[in-house]
The first five atom37 places (N, CA, C, CB, O) and aatype in JSON, in Angstrom:
{
  "aatype": [12, 13, 15, 15, 19, 10, 1, 3, 0, 6, 19, 19, 3, 13, 0, 1, 3, 0, 19, 0, 14, 19, 3, 0, 18, 10, 3, 6, 0, 0, 3, 10, 10, 10, 15, 7, 1, 5, 0, 1, 7, 1, 1, 1, 6, 10, 10, 1, 7, 16, 10, 1, 8, 19, 19, 0, 13, 16, 16, 17, 1, 15, 10, 15, 0, 2, 7, 19, 14, 1, 15, 3, 0, 19, 1, 10, 2, 15, 0, 10, 19, 3, 0, 0, 0, 15, 16, 0, 8, 7],
  "atom_mask": [
    [1, 1, 1, 1, 1],
    [1, 1, 1, 1, 1],
    [1, 1, 1, 1, 1],
    [1, 1, 1, 1, 1],
    [1, 1, 1, 1, 1],
    [1, 1, 1, 1, 1],
    [1, 1, 1, 1, 1],
    [1, 1, 1, 1, 1],
    [1, 1, 1, 1, 1],
    [1, 1, 1, 1, 1],
    [1, 1, 1, 1, 1],
    [1, 1, 1, 1, 1],
    [1, 1, 1, 1, 1],
    [1, 1, 1, 1, 1],
    [1, 1, 1, 1, 1],
    [1, 1, 1, 1, 1],
    [1, 1, 1, 1, 1],
    [1, 1, 1, 1, 1],
    [1, 1, 1, 1, 1],
    [1, 1, 1, 1, 1],
    [1, 1, 1, 1, 1],
    [1, 1, 1, 1, 1],
    [1, 1, 1, 1, 1],
    [1, 1, 1, 1, 1],
    [1, 1, 1, 1, 1],
    [1, 1, 1, 1, 1],
    [1, 1, 1, 1, 1],
    [1, 1, 1, 1, 1],
    [1, 1, 1, 1, 1],
    [1, 1, 1, 1, 1],
    [1, 1, 1, 1, 1],
    [1, 1, 1, 1, 1],
    [1, 1, 1, 1, 1],
    [1, 1, 1, 1, 1],
    [1, 1, 1, 1, 1],
    [1, 1, 1, 0, 1],
    [1, 1, 1, 1, 1],
    [1, 1, 1, 1, 1],
    [1, 1, 1, 1, 1],
    [1, 1, 1, 1, 1],
    [1, 1, 1, 0, 1],
    [1, 1, 1, 1, 1],
    [1, 1, 1, 1, 1],
    [1, 1, 1, 1, 1],
    [1, 1, 1, 1, 1],
    [1, 1, 1, 1, 1],
    [1, 1, 1, 1, 1],
    [1, 1, 1, 1, 1],
    [1, 1, 1, 0, 1],
    [1, 1, 1, 1, 1],
    [1, 1, 1, 1, 1],
    [1, 1, 1, 1, 1],
    [1, 1, 1, 1, 1],
    [1, 1, 1, 1, 1],
    [1, 1, 1, 1, 1],
    [1, 1, 1, 1, 1],
    [1, 1, 1, 1, 1],
    [1, 1, 1, 1, 1],
    [1, 1, 1, 1, 1],
    [1, 1, 1, 1, 1],
    [1, 1, 1, 1, 1],
    [1, 1, 1, 1, 1],
    [1, 1, 1, 1, 1],
    [1, 1, 1, 1, 1],
    [1, 1, 1, 1, 1],
    [1, 1, 1, 1, 1],
    [1, 1, 1, 0, 1],
    [1, 1, 1, 1, 1],
    [1, 1, 1, 1, 1],
    [1, 1, 1, 1, 1],
    [1, 1, 1, 1, 1],
    [1, 1, 1, 1, 1],
    [1, 1, 1, 1, 1],
    [1, 1, 1, 1, 1],
    [1, 1, 1, 1, 1],
    [1, 1, 1, 1, 1],
    [1, 1, 1, 1, 1],
    [1, 1, 1, 1, 1],
    [1, 1, 1, 1, 1],
    [1, 1, 1, 1, 1],
    [1, 1, 1, 1, 1],
    [1, 1, 1, 1, 1],
    [1, 1, 1, 1, 1],
    [1, 1, 1, 1, 1],
    [1, 1, 1, 1, 1],
    [1, 1, 1, 1, 1],
    [1, 1, 1, 1, 1],
    [1, 1, 1, 1, 1],
    [1, 1, 1, 1, 1],
    [1, 1, 1, 0, 1]
  ],
  "atom_positions": [
    [[37.62, 50.85, 210.6], [36.4, 50.14, 210.81], [36.67, 48.69, 211.16], [35.53, 50.25, 209.58], [36.02, 48.13, 212.04]],
    [[37.62, 48.07, 210.46], [37.93, 46.66, 210.71], [38.42, 46.45, 212.13], [38.97, 46.16, 209.71], [38.09, 45.45, 212.76]],
    [[39.2, 47.38, 212.64], [39.69, 47.24, 214.02], [38.53, 47.26, 215.01], [40.7, 48.35, 214.35], [38.58, 46.57, 216.03]],
    [[37.5, 48.04, 214.73], [36.33, 48.06, 215.61], [35.59, 46.73, 215.56], [35.38, 49.2, 215.21], [35.13, 46.23, 216.59]],
    [[35.48, 46.16, 214.39], [34.81, 44.86, 214.26], [35.61, 43.79, 214.99], [34.64, 44.47, 212.76], [35.04, 42.94, 215.67]],
    [[36.94, 43.82, 214.86], [37.77, 42.86, 215.58], [37.62, 43.01, 217.09], [39.24, 43.02, 215.19], [37.55, 42.02, 217.82]],
    [[37.58, 44.24, 217.55], [37.38, 44.49, 218.98], [36.04, 43.93, 219.42], [37.45, 46.01, 219.29], [35.96, 43.25, 220.45]],
    [[35.0, 44.21, 218.67], [33.67, 43.73, 219.03], [33.55, 42.21, 218.97], [32.63, 44.35, 218.11], [32.77, 41.62, 219.71]],
    [[34.32, 41.59, 218.11], [34.27, 40.13, 217.95], [34.68, 39.4, 219.23], [35.15, 39.69, 216.81], [34.35, 38.23, 219.41]],
    [[35.39, 40.1, 220.1], [35.79, 39.48, 221.36], [34.62, 39.31, 222.31], [36.88, 40.3, 222.02], [34.68, 38.49, 223.22]],
    [[33.56, 40.08, 222.12], [32.44, 40.05, 223.07], [31.06, 39.9, 222.43], [32.46, 41.28, 223.89], [30.09, 39.64, 223.13]],
    [[30.95, 40.07, 221.13], [29.64, 40.03, 220.46], [29.62, 38.87, 219.47], [29.35, 41.38, 219.74], [30.43, 38.82, 218.54]],
    [[28.68, 37.95, 219.67], [28.6, 36.77, 218.81], [28.46, 37.12, 217.34], [27.44, 35.9, 219.23], [29.12, 36.51, 216.49]],
    [[27.62, 38.09, 217.03], [27.41, 38.47, 215.63], [28.71, 38.93, 214.98], [26.36, 39.58, 215.54], [29.02, 38.55, 213.85]],
    [[29.47, 39.75, 215.69], [30.75, 40.23, 215.16], [31.74, 39.08, 215.04], [31.33, 41.35, 216.05], [32.51, 39.02, 214.08]],
    [[31.74, 38.17, 216.0], [32.63, 37.01, 215.96], [32.35, 36.18, 214.71], [32.45, 36.14, 217.23], [33.27, 35.74, 214.03]],
    [[31.07, 35.99, 214.42], [30.69, 35.25, 213.22], [31.13, 35.98, 211.96], [29.18, 35.03, 213.19], [31.52, 35.35, 210.97]],
    [[31.08, 37.3, 212.0], [31.45, 38.1, 210.84], [32.94, 38.0, 210.52], [31.08, 39.55, 211.06], [33.32, 38.05, 209.35]],
    [[33.78, 37.86, 211.53], [35.22, 37.79, 211.28], [35.74, 36.37, 211.16], [35.96, 38.51, 212.39], [36.92, 36.16, 210.89]],
    [[34.88, 35.38, 211.36], [35.31, 33.98, 211.27], [35.98, 33.66, 209.93], [34.11, 33.07, 211.48], [37.0, 32.96, 209.93]],
    [[35.46, 34.13, 208.8], [36.14, 33.84, 207.54], [37.55, 34.47, 207.46], [35.3, 34.35, 206.38], [38.45, 33.88, 206.87]],
    [[37.72, 35.63, 208.04], [39.04, 36.27, 208.06], [39.99, 35.44, 208.92], [38.94, 37.73, 208.6], [41.14, 35.21, 208.54]],
    [[39.51, 35.0, 210.08], [40.34, 34.15, 210.94], [40.73, 32.86, 210.23], [39.6, 33.82, 212.24], [41.88, 32.43, 210.32]],
    [[39.79, 32.26, 209.53], [40.08, 31.03, 208.79], [41.12, 31.28, 207.7], [38.79, 30.45, 208.16], [42.03, 30.47, 207.5]],
    [[41.0, 32.4, 207.01], [41.96, 32.77, 205.97], [43.36, 32.95, 206.56], [41.51, 34.07, 205.27], [44.34, 32.48, 205.99]],
    [[43.46, 33.62, 207.7], [44.76, 33.84, 208.33], [45.33, 32.54, 208.89], [44.65, 34.88, 209.45], [46.55, 32.35, 208.88]],
    [[44.47, 31.65, 209.37], [44.93, 30.33, 209.78], [45.54, 29.58, 208.6], [43.77, 29.51, 210.39], [46.6, 28.97, 208.72]],
    [[44.87, 29.63, 207.46], [45.38, 28.99, 206.24], [46.7, 29.62, 205.79], [44.34, 29.09, 205.12], [47.6, 28.92, 205.34]],
    [[46.8, 30.94, 205.92], [48.04, 31.63, 205.54], [49.19, 31.15, 206.41], [47.88, 33.17, 205.66], [50.28, 30.88, 205.91]],
    [[48.95, 31.04, 207.72], [49.99, 30.55, 208.64], [50.38, 29.12, 208.3], [49.52, 30.65, 210.11], [51.56, 28.77, 208.31]],
    [[49.39, 28.28, 208.0], [49.68, 26.89, 207.63], [50.49, 26.82, 206.34], [48.37, 26.1, 207.47], [51.4, 26.0, 206.22]],
    [[50.16, 27.66, 205.38], [50.89, 27.69, 204.12], [52.34, 28.1, 204.34], [50.22, 28.64, 203.12], [53.26, 27.5, 203.78]],
    [[52.56, 29.12, 205.15], [53.92, 29.56, 205.45], [54.69, 28.49, 206.23], [53.89, 30.87, 206.25], [55.91, 28.37, 206.09]],
    [[54.0, 27.74, 207.04], [54.62, 26.67, 207.82], [54.99, 25.48, 206.94], [53.7, 26.22, 208.93], [55.95, 24.77, 207.23]],
    [[54.24, 25.26, 205.88], [54.43, 24.07, 205.05], [55.82, 23.98, 204.44], [53.4, 24.03, 203.96], [56.29, 22.88, 204.13]],
    [[56.48, 25.08, 204.25], [57.8, 25.06, 203.65], [58.93, 24.87, 204.65], [0.0, 0.0, 0.0], [60.1, 24.92, 204.28]],
    [[58.58, 24.65, 205.9], [59.61, 24.54, 206.95], [59.66, 23.12, 207.49], [59.34, 25.54, 208.09], [58.64, 22.44, 207.61]],
    [[60.87, 22.7, 207.81], [61.07, 21.38, 208.4], [60.99, 21.51, 209.92], [62.43, 20.77, 207.95], [62.01, 21.7, 210.58]],
    [[59.8, 21.39, 210.46], [59.62, 21.52, 211.9], [58.64, 20.45, 212.35], [59.11, 22.94, 212.29], [57.65, 20.16, 211.68]],
    [[58.93, 19.87, 213.51], [58.06, 18.83, 214.06], [57.83, 19.1, 215.54], [58.67, 17.43, 213.85], [58.59, 19.83, 216.18]],
    [[56.76, 18.5, 216.08], [56.5, 18.54, 217.5], [56.32, 19.96, 218.05], [0.0, 0.0, 0.0], [55.65, 20.8, 217.45]],
    [[56.95, 20.19, 219.19], [56.83, 21.48, 219.88], [57.35, 22.63, 219.02], [57.6, 21.44, 221.22], [56.78, 23.72, 219.02]],
    [[58.42, 22.38, 218.31], [58.97, 23.42, 217.43], [57.95, 23.84, 216.38], [60.27, 22.93, 216.75], [57.8, 25.03, 216.09]],
    [[57.24, 22.87, 215.82], [56.22, 23.17, 214.81], [55.08, 23.99, 215.43], [55.66, 21.85, 214.2], [54.6, 24.94, 214.82]],
    [[54.65, 23.62, 216.64], [53.58, 24.36, 217.32], [54.0, 25.8, 217.59], [53.21, 23.67, 218.63], [53.23, 26.73, 217.37]],
    [[55.22, 25.98, 218.07], [55.73, 27.32, 218.36], [55.82, 28.15, 217.08], [57.12, 27.24, 219.05], [55.44, 29.32, 217.06]],
    [[56.33, 27.55, 216.05], [56.48, 28.24, 214.78], [55.12, 28.6, 214.18], [57.27, 27.38, 213.8], [54.95, 29.7, 213.65]],
    [[54.15, 27.69, 214.26], [52.83, 27.99, 213.72], [52.18, 29.14, 214.5], [51.93, 26.74, 213.76], [51.57, 30.03, 213.91]],
    [[52.3, 29.11, 215.82], [51.75, 30.19, 216.63], [52.38, 31.54, 216.3], [0.0, 0.0, 0.0], [51.71, 32.57, 216.26]],
    [[53.67, 31.51, 216.06], [54.38, 32.74, 215.69], [53.94, 33.23, 214.32], [55.91, 32.51, 215.7], [53.7, 34.42, 214.13]],
    [[53.82, 32.31, 213.37], [53.36, 32.7, 212.04], [51.94, 33.26, 212.09], [53.4, 31.49, 211.09], [51.63, 34.24, 211.41]],
    [[51.09, 32.66, 212.89], [49.72, 33.15, 213.02], [49.7, 34.56, 213.63], [48.87, 32.19, 213.88], [48.89, 35.4, 213.26]],
    [[50.62, 34.78, 214.56], [50.73, 36.11, 215.17], [51.18, 37.16, 214.15], [51.72, 36.07, 216.35], [50.62, 38.25, 214.1]],
    [[52.17, 36.83, 213.35], [52.7, 37.84, 212.43], [51.78, 38.14, 211.25], [54.05, 37.4, 211.92], [51.93, 39.18, 210.62]],
    [[50.85, 37.25, 210.95], [49.91, 37.58, 209.87], [48.65, 38.27, 210.39], [49.52, 36.31, 209.11], [47.8, 38.69, 209.61]],
    [[48.52, 38.38, 211.7], [47.33, 39.0, 212.29], [47.27, 40.5, 212.03], [47.29, 38.73, 213.78], [48.28, 41.2, 212.13]],
    [[46.09, 40.96, 211.72], [45.86, 42.39, 211.51], [46.29, 43.19, 212.74], [44.38, 42.65, 211.2], [46.89, 44.26, 212.61]],
    [[45.97, 42.67, 213.91], [46.26, 43.4, 215.15], [47.76, 43.58, 215.38], [45.65, 42.67, 216.32], [48.18, 44.58, 215.97]],
    [[48.56, 42.63, 214.92], [50.02, 42.76, 215.06], [50.51, 43.97, 214.26], [50.74, 41.47, 214.59], [51.26, 44.8, 214.76]],
    [[50.08, 44.04, 213.0], [50.53, 45.12, 212.12], [49.95, 46.46, 212.56], [50.13, 44.84, 210.68], [50.62, 47.49, 212.47]],
    [[48.73, 46.45, 213.04], [48.1, 47.67, 213.53], [48.85, 48.21, 214.74], [46.63, 47.42, 213.88], [49.1, 49.41, 214.84]],
    [[49.21, 47.34, 215.65], [49.94, 47.74, 216.85], [51.3, 48.33, 216.51], [50.1, 46.56, 217.8], [51.68, 49.37, 217.03]],
    [[52.02, 47.66, 215.63], [53.34, 48.17, 215.25], [53.21, 49.55, 214.6], [54.04, 47.19, 214.29], [53.98, 50.46, 214.91]],
    [[52.26, 49.68, 213.7], [52.04, 50.96, 213.03], [51.65, 52.05, 214.02], [50.97, 50.82, 211.94], [52.14, 53.17, 213.96]],
    [[50.75, 51.71, 214.93], [50.29, 52.68, 215.93], [51.42, 53.13, 216.86], [49.14, 52.1, 216.76], [51.36, 54.2, 217.45]],
    [[52.44, 52.29, 216.97], [53.57, 52.62, 217.83], [54.75, 53.19, 217.05], [54.01, 51.41, 218.59], [55.88, 53.23, 217.54]],
    [[54.46, 53.64, 215.83], [55.46, 54.35, 215.05], [56.48, 53.5, 214.31], [0.0, 0.0, 0.0], [57.5, 54.01, 213.84]],
    [[56.2, 52.2, 214.19], [57.14, 51.32, 213.48], [56.79, 51.34, 212.0], [57.09, 49.85, 214.05], [55.69, 50.93, 211.61]],
    [[57.71, 51.82, 211.16], [57.44, 51.84, 209.72], [57.26, 50.42, 209.18], [58.59, 52.56, 208.98], [57.81, 49.46, 209.73]],
    [[56.49, 50.29, 208.11], [56.19, 48.98, 207.54], [57.44, 48.17, 207.22], [55.36, 49.16, 206.29], [57.48, 46.97, 207.5]],
    [[58.45, 48.79, 206.65], [59.67, 48.04, 206.3], [60.35, 47.47, 207.54], [60.65, 48.95, 205.53], [60.88, 46.36, 207.52]],
    [[60.33, 48.24, 208.63], [60.9, 47.73, 209.89], [60.01, 46.65, 210.48], [61.07, 48.89, 210.9], [60.51, 45.68, 211.06]],
    [[58.69, 46.8, 210.34], [57.77, 45.78, 210.85], [58.0, 44.45, 210.14], [56.3, 46.24, 210.67], [57.96, 43.39, 210.77]],
    [[58.25, 44.5, 208.85], [58.54, 43.28, 208.09], [59.8, 42.62, 208.64], [58.7, 43.59, 206.58], [59.82, 41.42, 208.88]],
    [[60.85, 43.42, 208.83], [62.11, 42.87, 209.36], [61.93, 42.3, 210.77], [63.2, 43.95, 209.37], [62.46, 41.24, 211.08]],
    [[61.19, 43.01, 211.61], [60.96, 42.54, 212.98], [60.18, 41.23, 213.0], [60.22, 43.6, 213.79], [60.53, 40.3, 213.72]],
    [[59.13, 41.17, 212.2], [58.33, 39.94, 212.17], [59.11, 38.78, 211.56], [57.05, 40.17, 211.38], [58.96, 37.64, 211.99]],
    [[59.92, 39.06, 210.57], [60.77, 38.01, 210.0], [61.76, 37.49, 211.04], [61.53, 38.53, 208.77], [62.0, 36.28, 211.12]],
    [[62.32, 38.39, 211.81], [63.26, 37.99, 212.86], [62.54, 37.18, 213.94], [63.93, 39.23, 213.48], [63.11, 36.24, 214.5]],
    [[61.3, 37.55, 214.24], [60.54, 36.78, 215.23], [60.29, 35.35, 214.74], [59.2, 37.48, 215.53], [60.43, 34.4, 215.51]],
    [[59.93, 35.21, 213.48], [59.73, 33.87, 212.91], [61.04, 33.07, 212.94], [59.18, 33.97, 211.46], [61.05, 31.9, 213.31]],
    [[62.13, 33.72, 212.55], [63.44, 33.04, 212.58], [63.79, 32.61, 213.99], [64.54, 33.95, 212.04], [64.31, 31.51, 214.2]],
    [[63.51, 33.46, 214.96], [63.81, 33.13, 216.37], [62.96, 31.95, 216.83], [63.57, 34.35, 217.28], [63.46, 31.05, 217.52]],
    [[61.69, 31.95, 216.46], [60.82, 30.83, 216.83], [61.29, 29.54, 216.19], [59.37, 31.12, 216.42], [61.21, 28.47, 216.81]],
    [[61.77, 29.63, 214.97], [62.24, 28.43, 214.26], [63.5, 27.85, 214.92], [62.52, 28.75, 212.78], [63.73, 26.64, 214.85]],
    [[64.28, 28.69, 215.55], [65.53, 28.19, 216.14], [65.44, 28.01, 217.65], [66.66, 29.13, 215.82], [66.37, 27.46, 218.25]],
    [[64.36, 28.47, 218.28], [64.24, 28.4, 219.74], [63.9, 27.01, 220.25], [63.2, 29.37, 220.21], [64.6, 26.46, 221.1]],
    [[62.84, 26.45, 219.73], [62.39, 25.14, 220.23], [62.89, 24.06, 219.27], [60.83, 25.08, 220.37], [62.46, 23.99, 218.12]],
    [[63.77, 23.23, 219.76], [64.31, 22.15, 218.92], [63.61, 20.86, 219.27], [65.84, 22.0, 219.12], [63.62, 20.41, 220.41]],
    [[62.99, 20.27, 218.25], [62.34, 18.98, 218.44], [60.94, 19.08, 218.57], [0.0, 0.0, 0.0], [60.26, 18.06, 218.73]]
  ]
}
């Protein structure tokens, strides 16, 4: 059901308003995860975007729908965050 609401939120104002608190919560989660890292400038922006991606419901749904077990999804997302942290310097 949640995936349908997320889909509808892309085109229906009422649904967008309904998921706004979830989006705000996930934004806060990404910021909290970022707070423990020493990153500035472009590196910080890249890392925050990556963190926001890995906490998104749609990321986990896609991995699961494509047969990726949860334990592997955790490892893959952790590796993505590590890669983002080391990719953009400065």
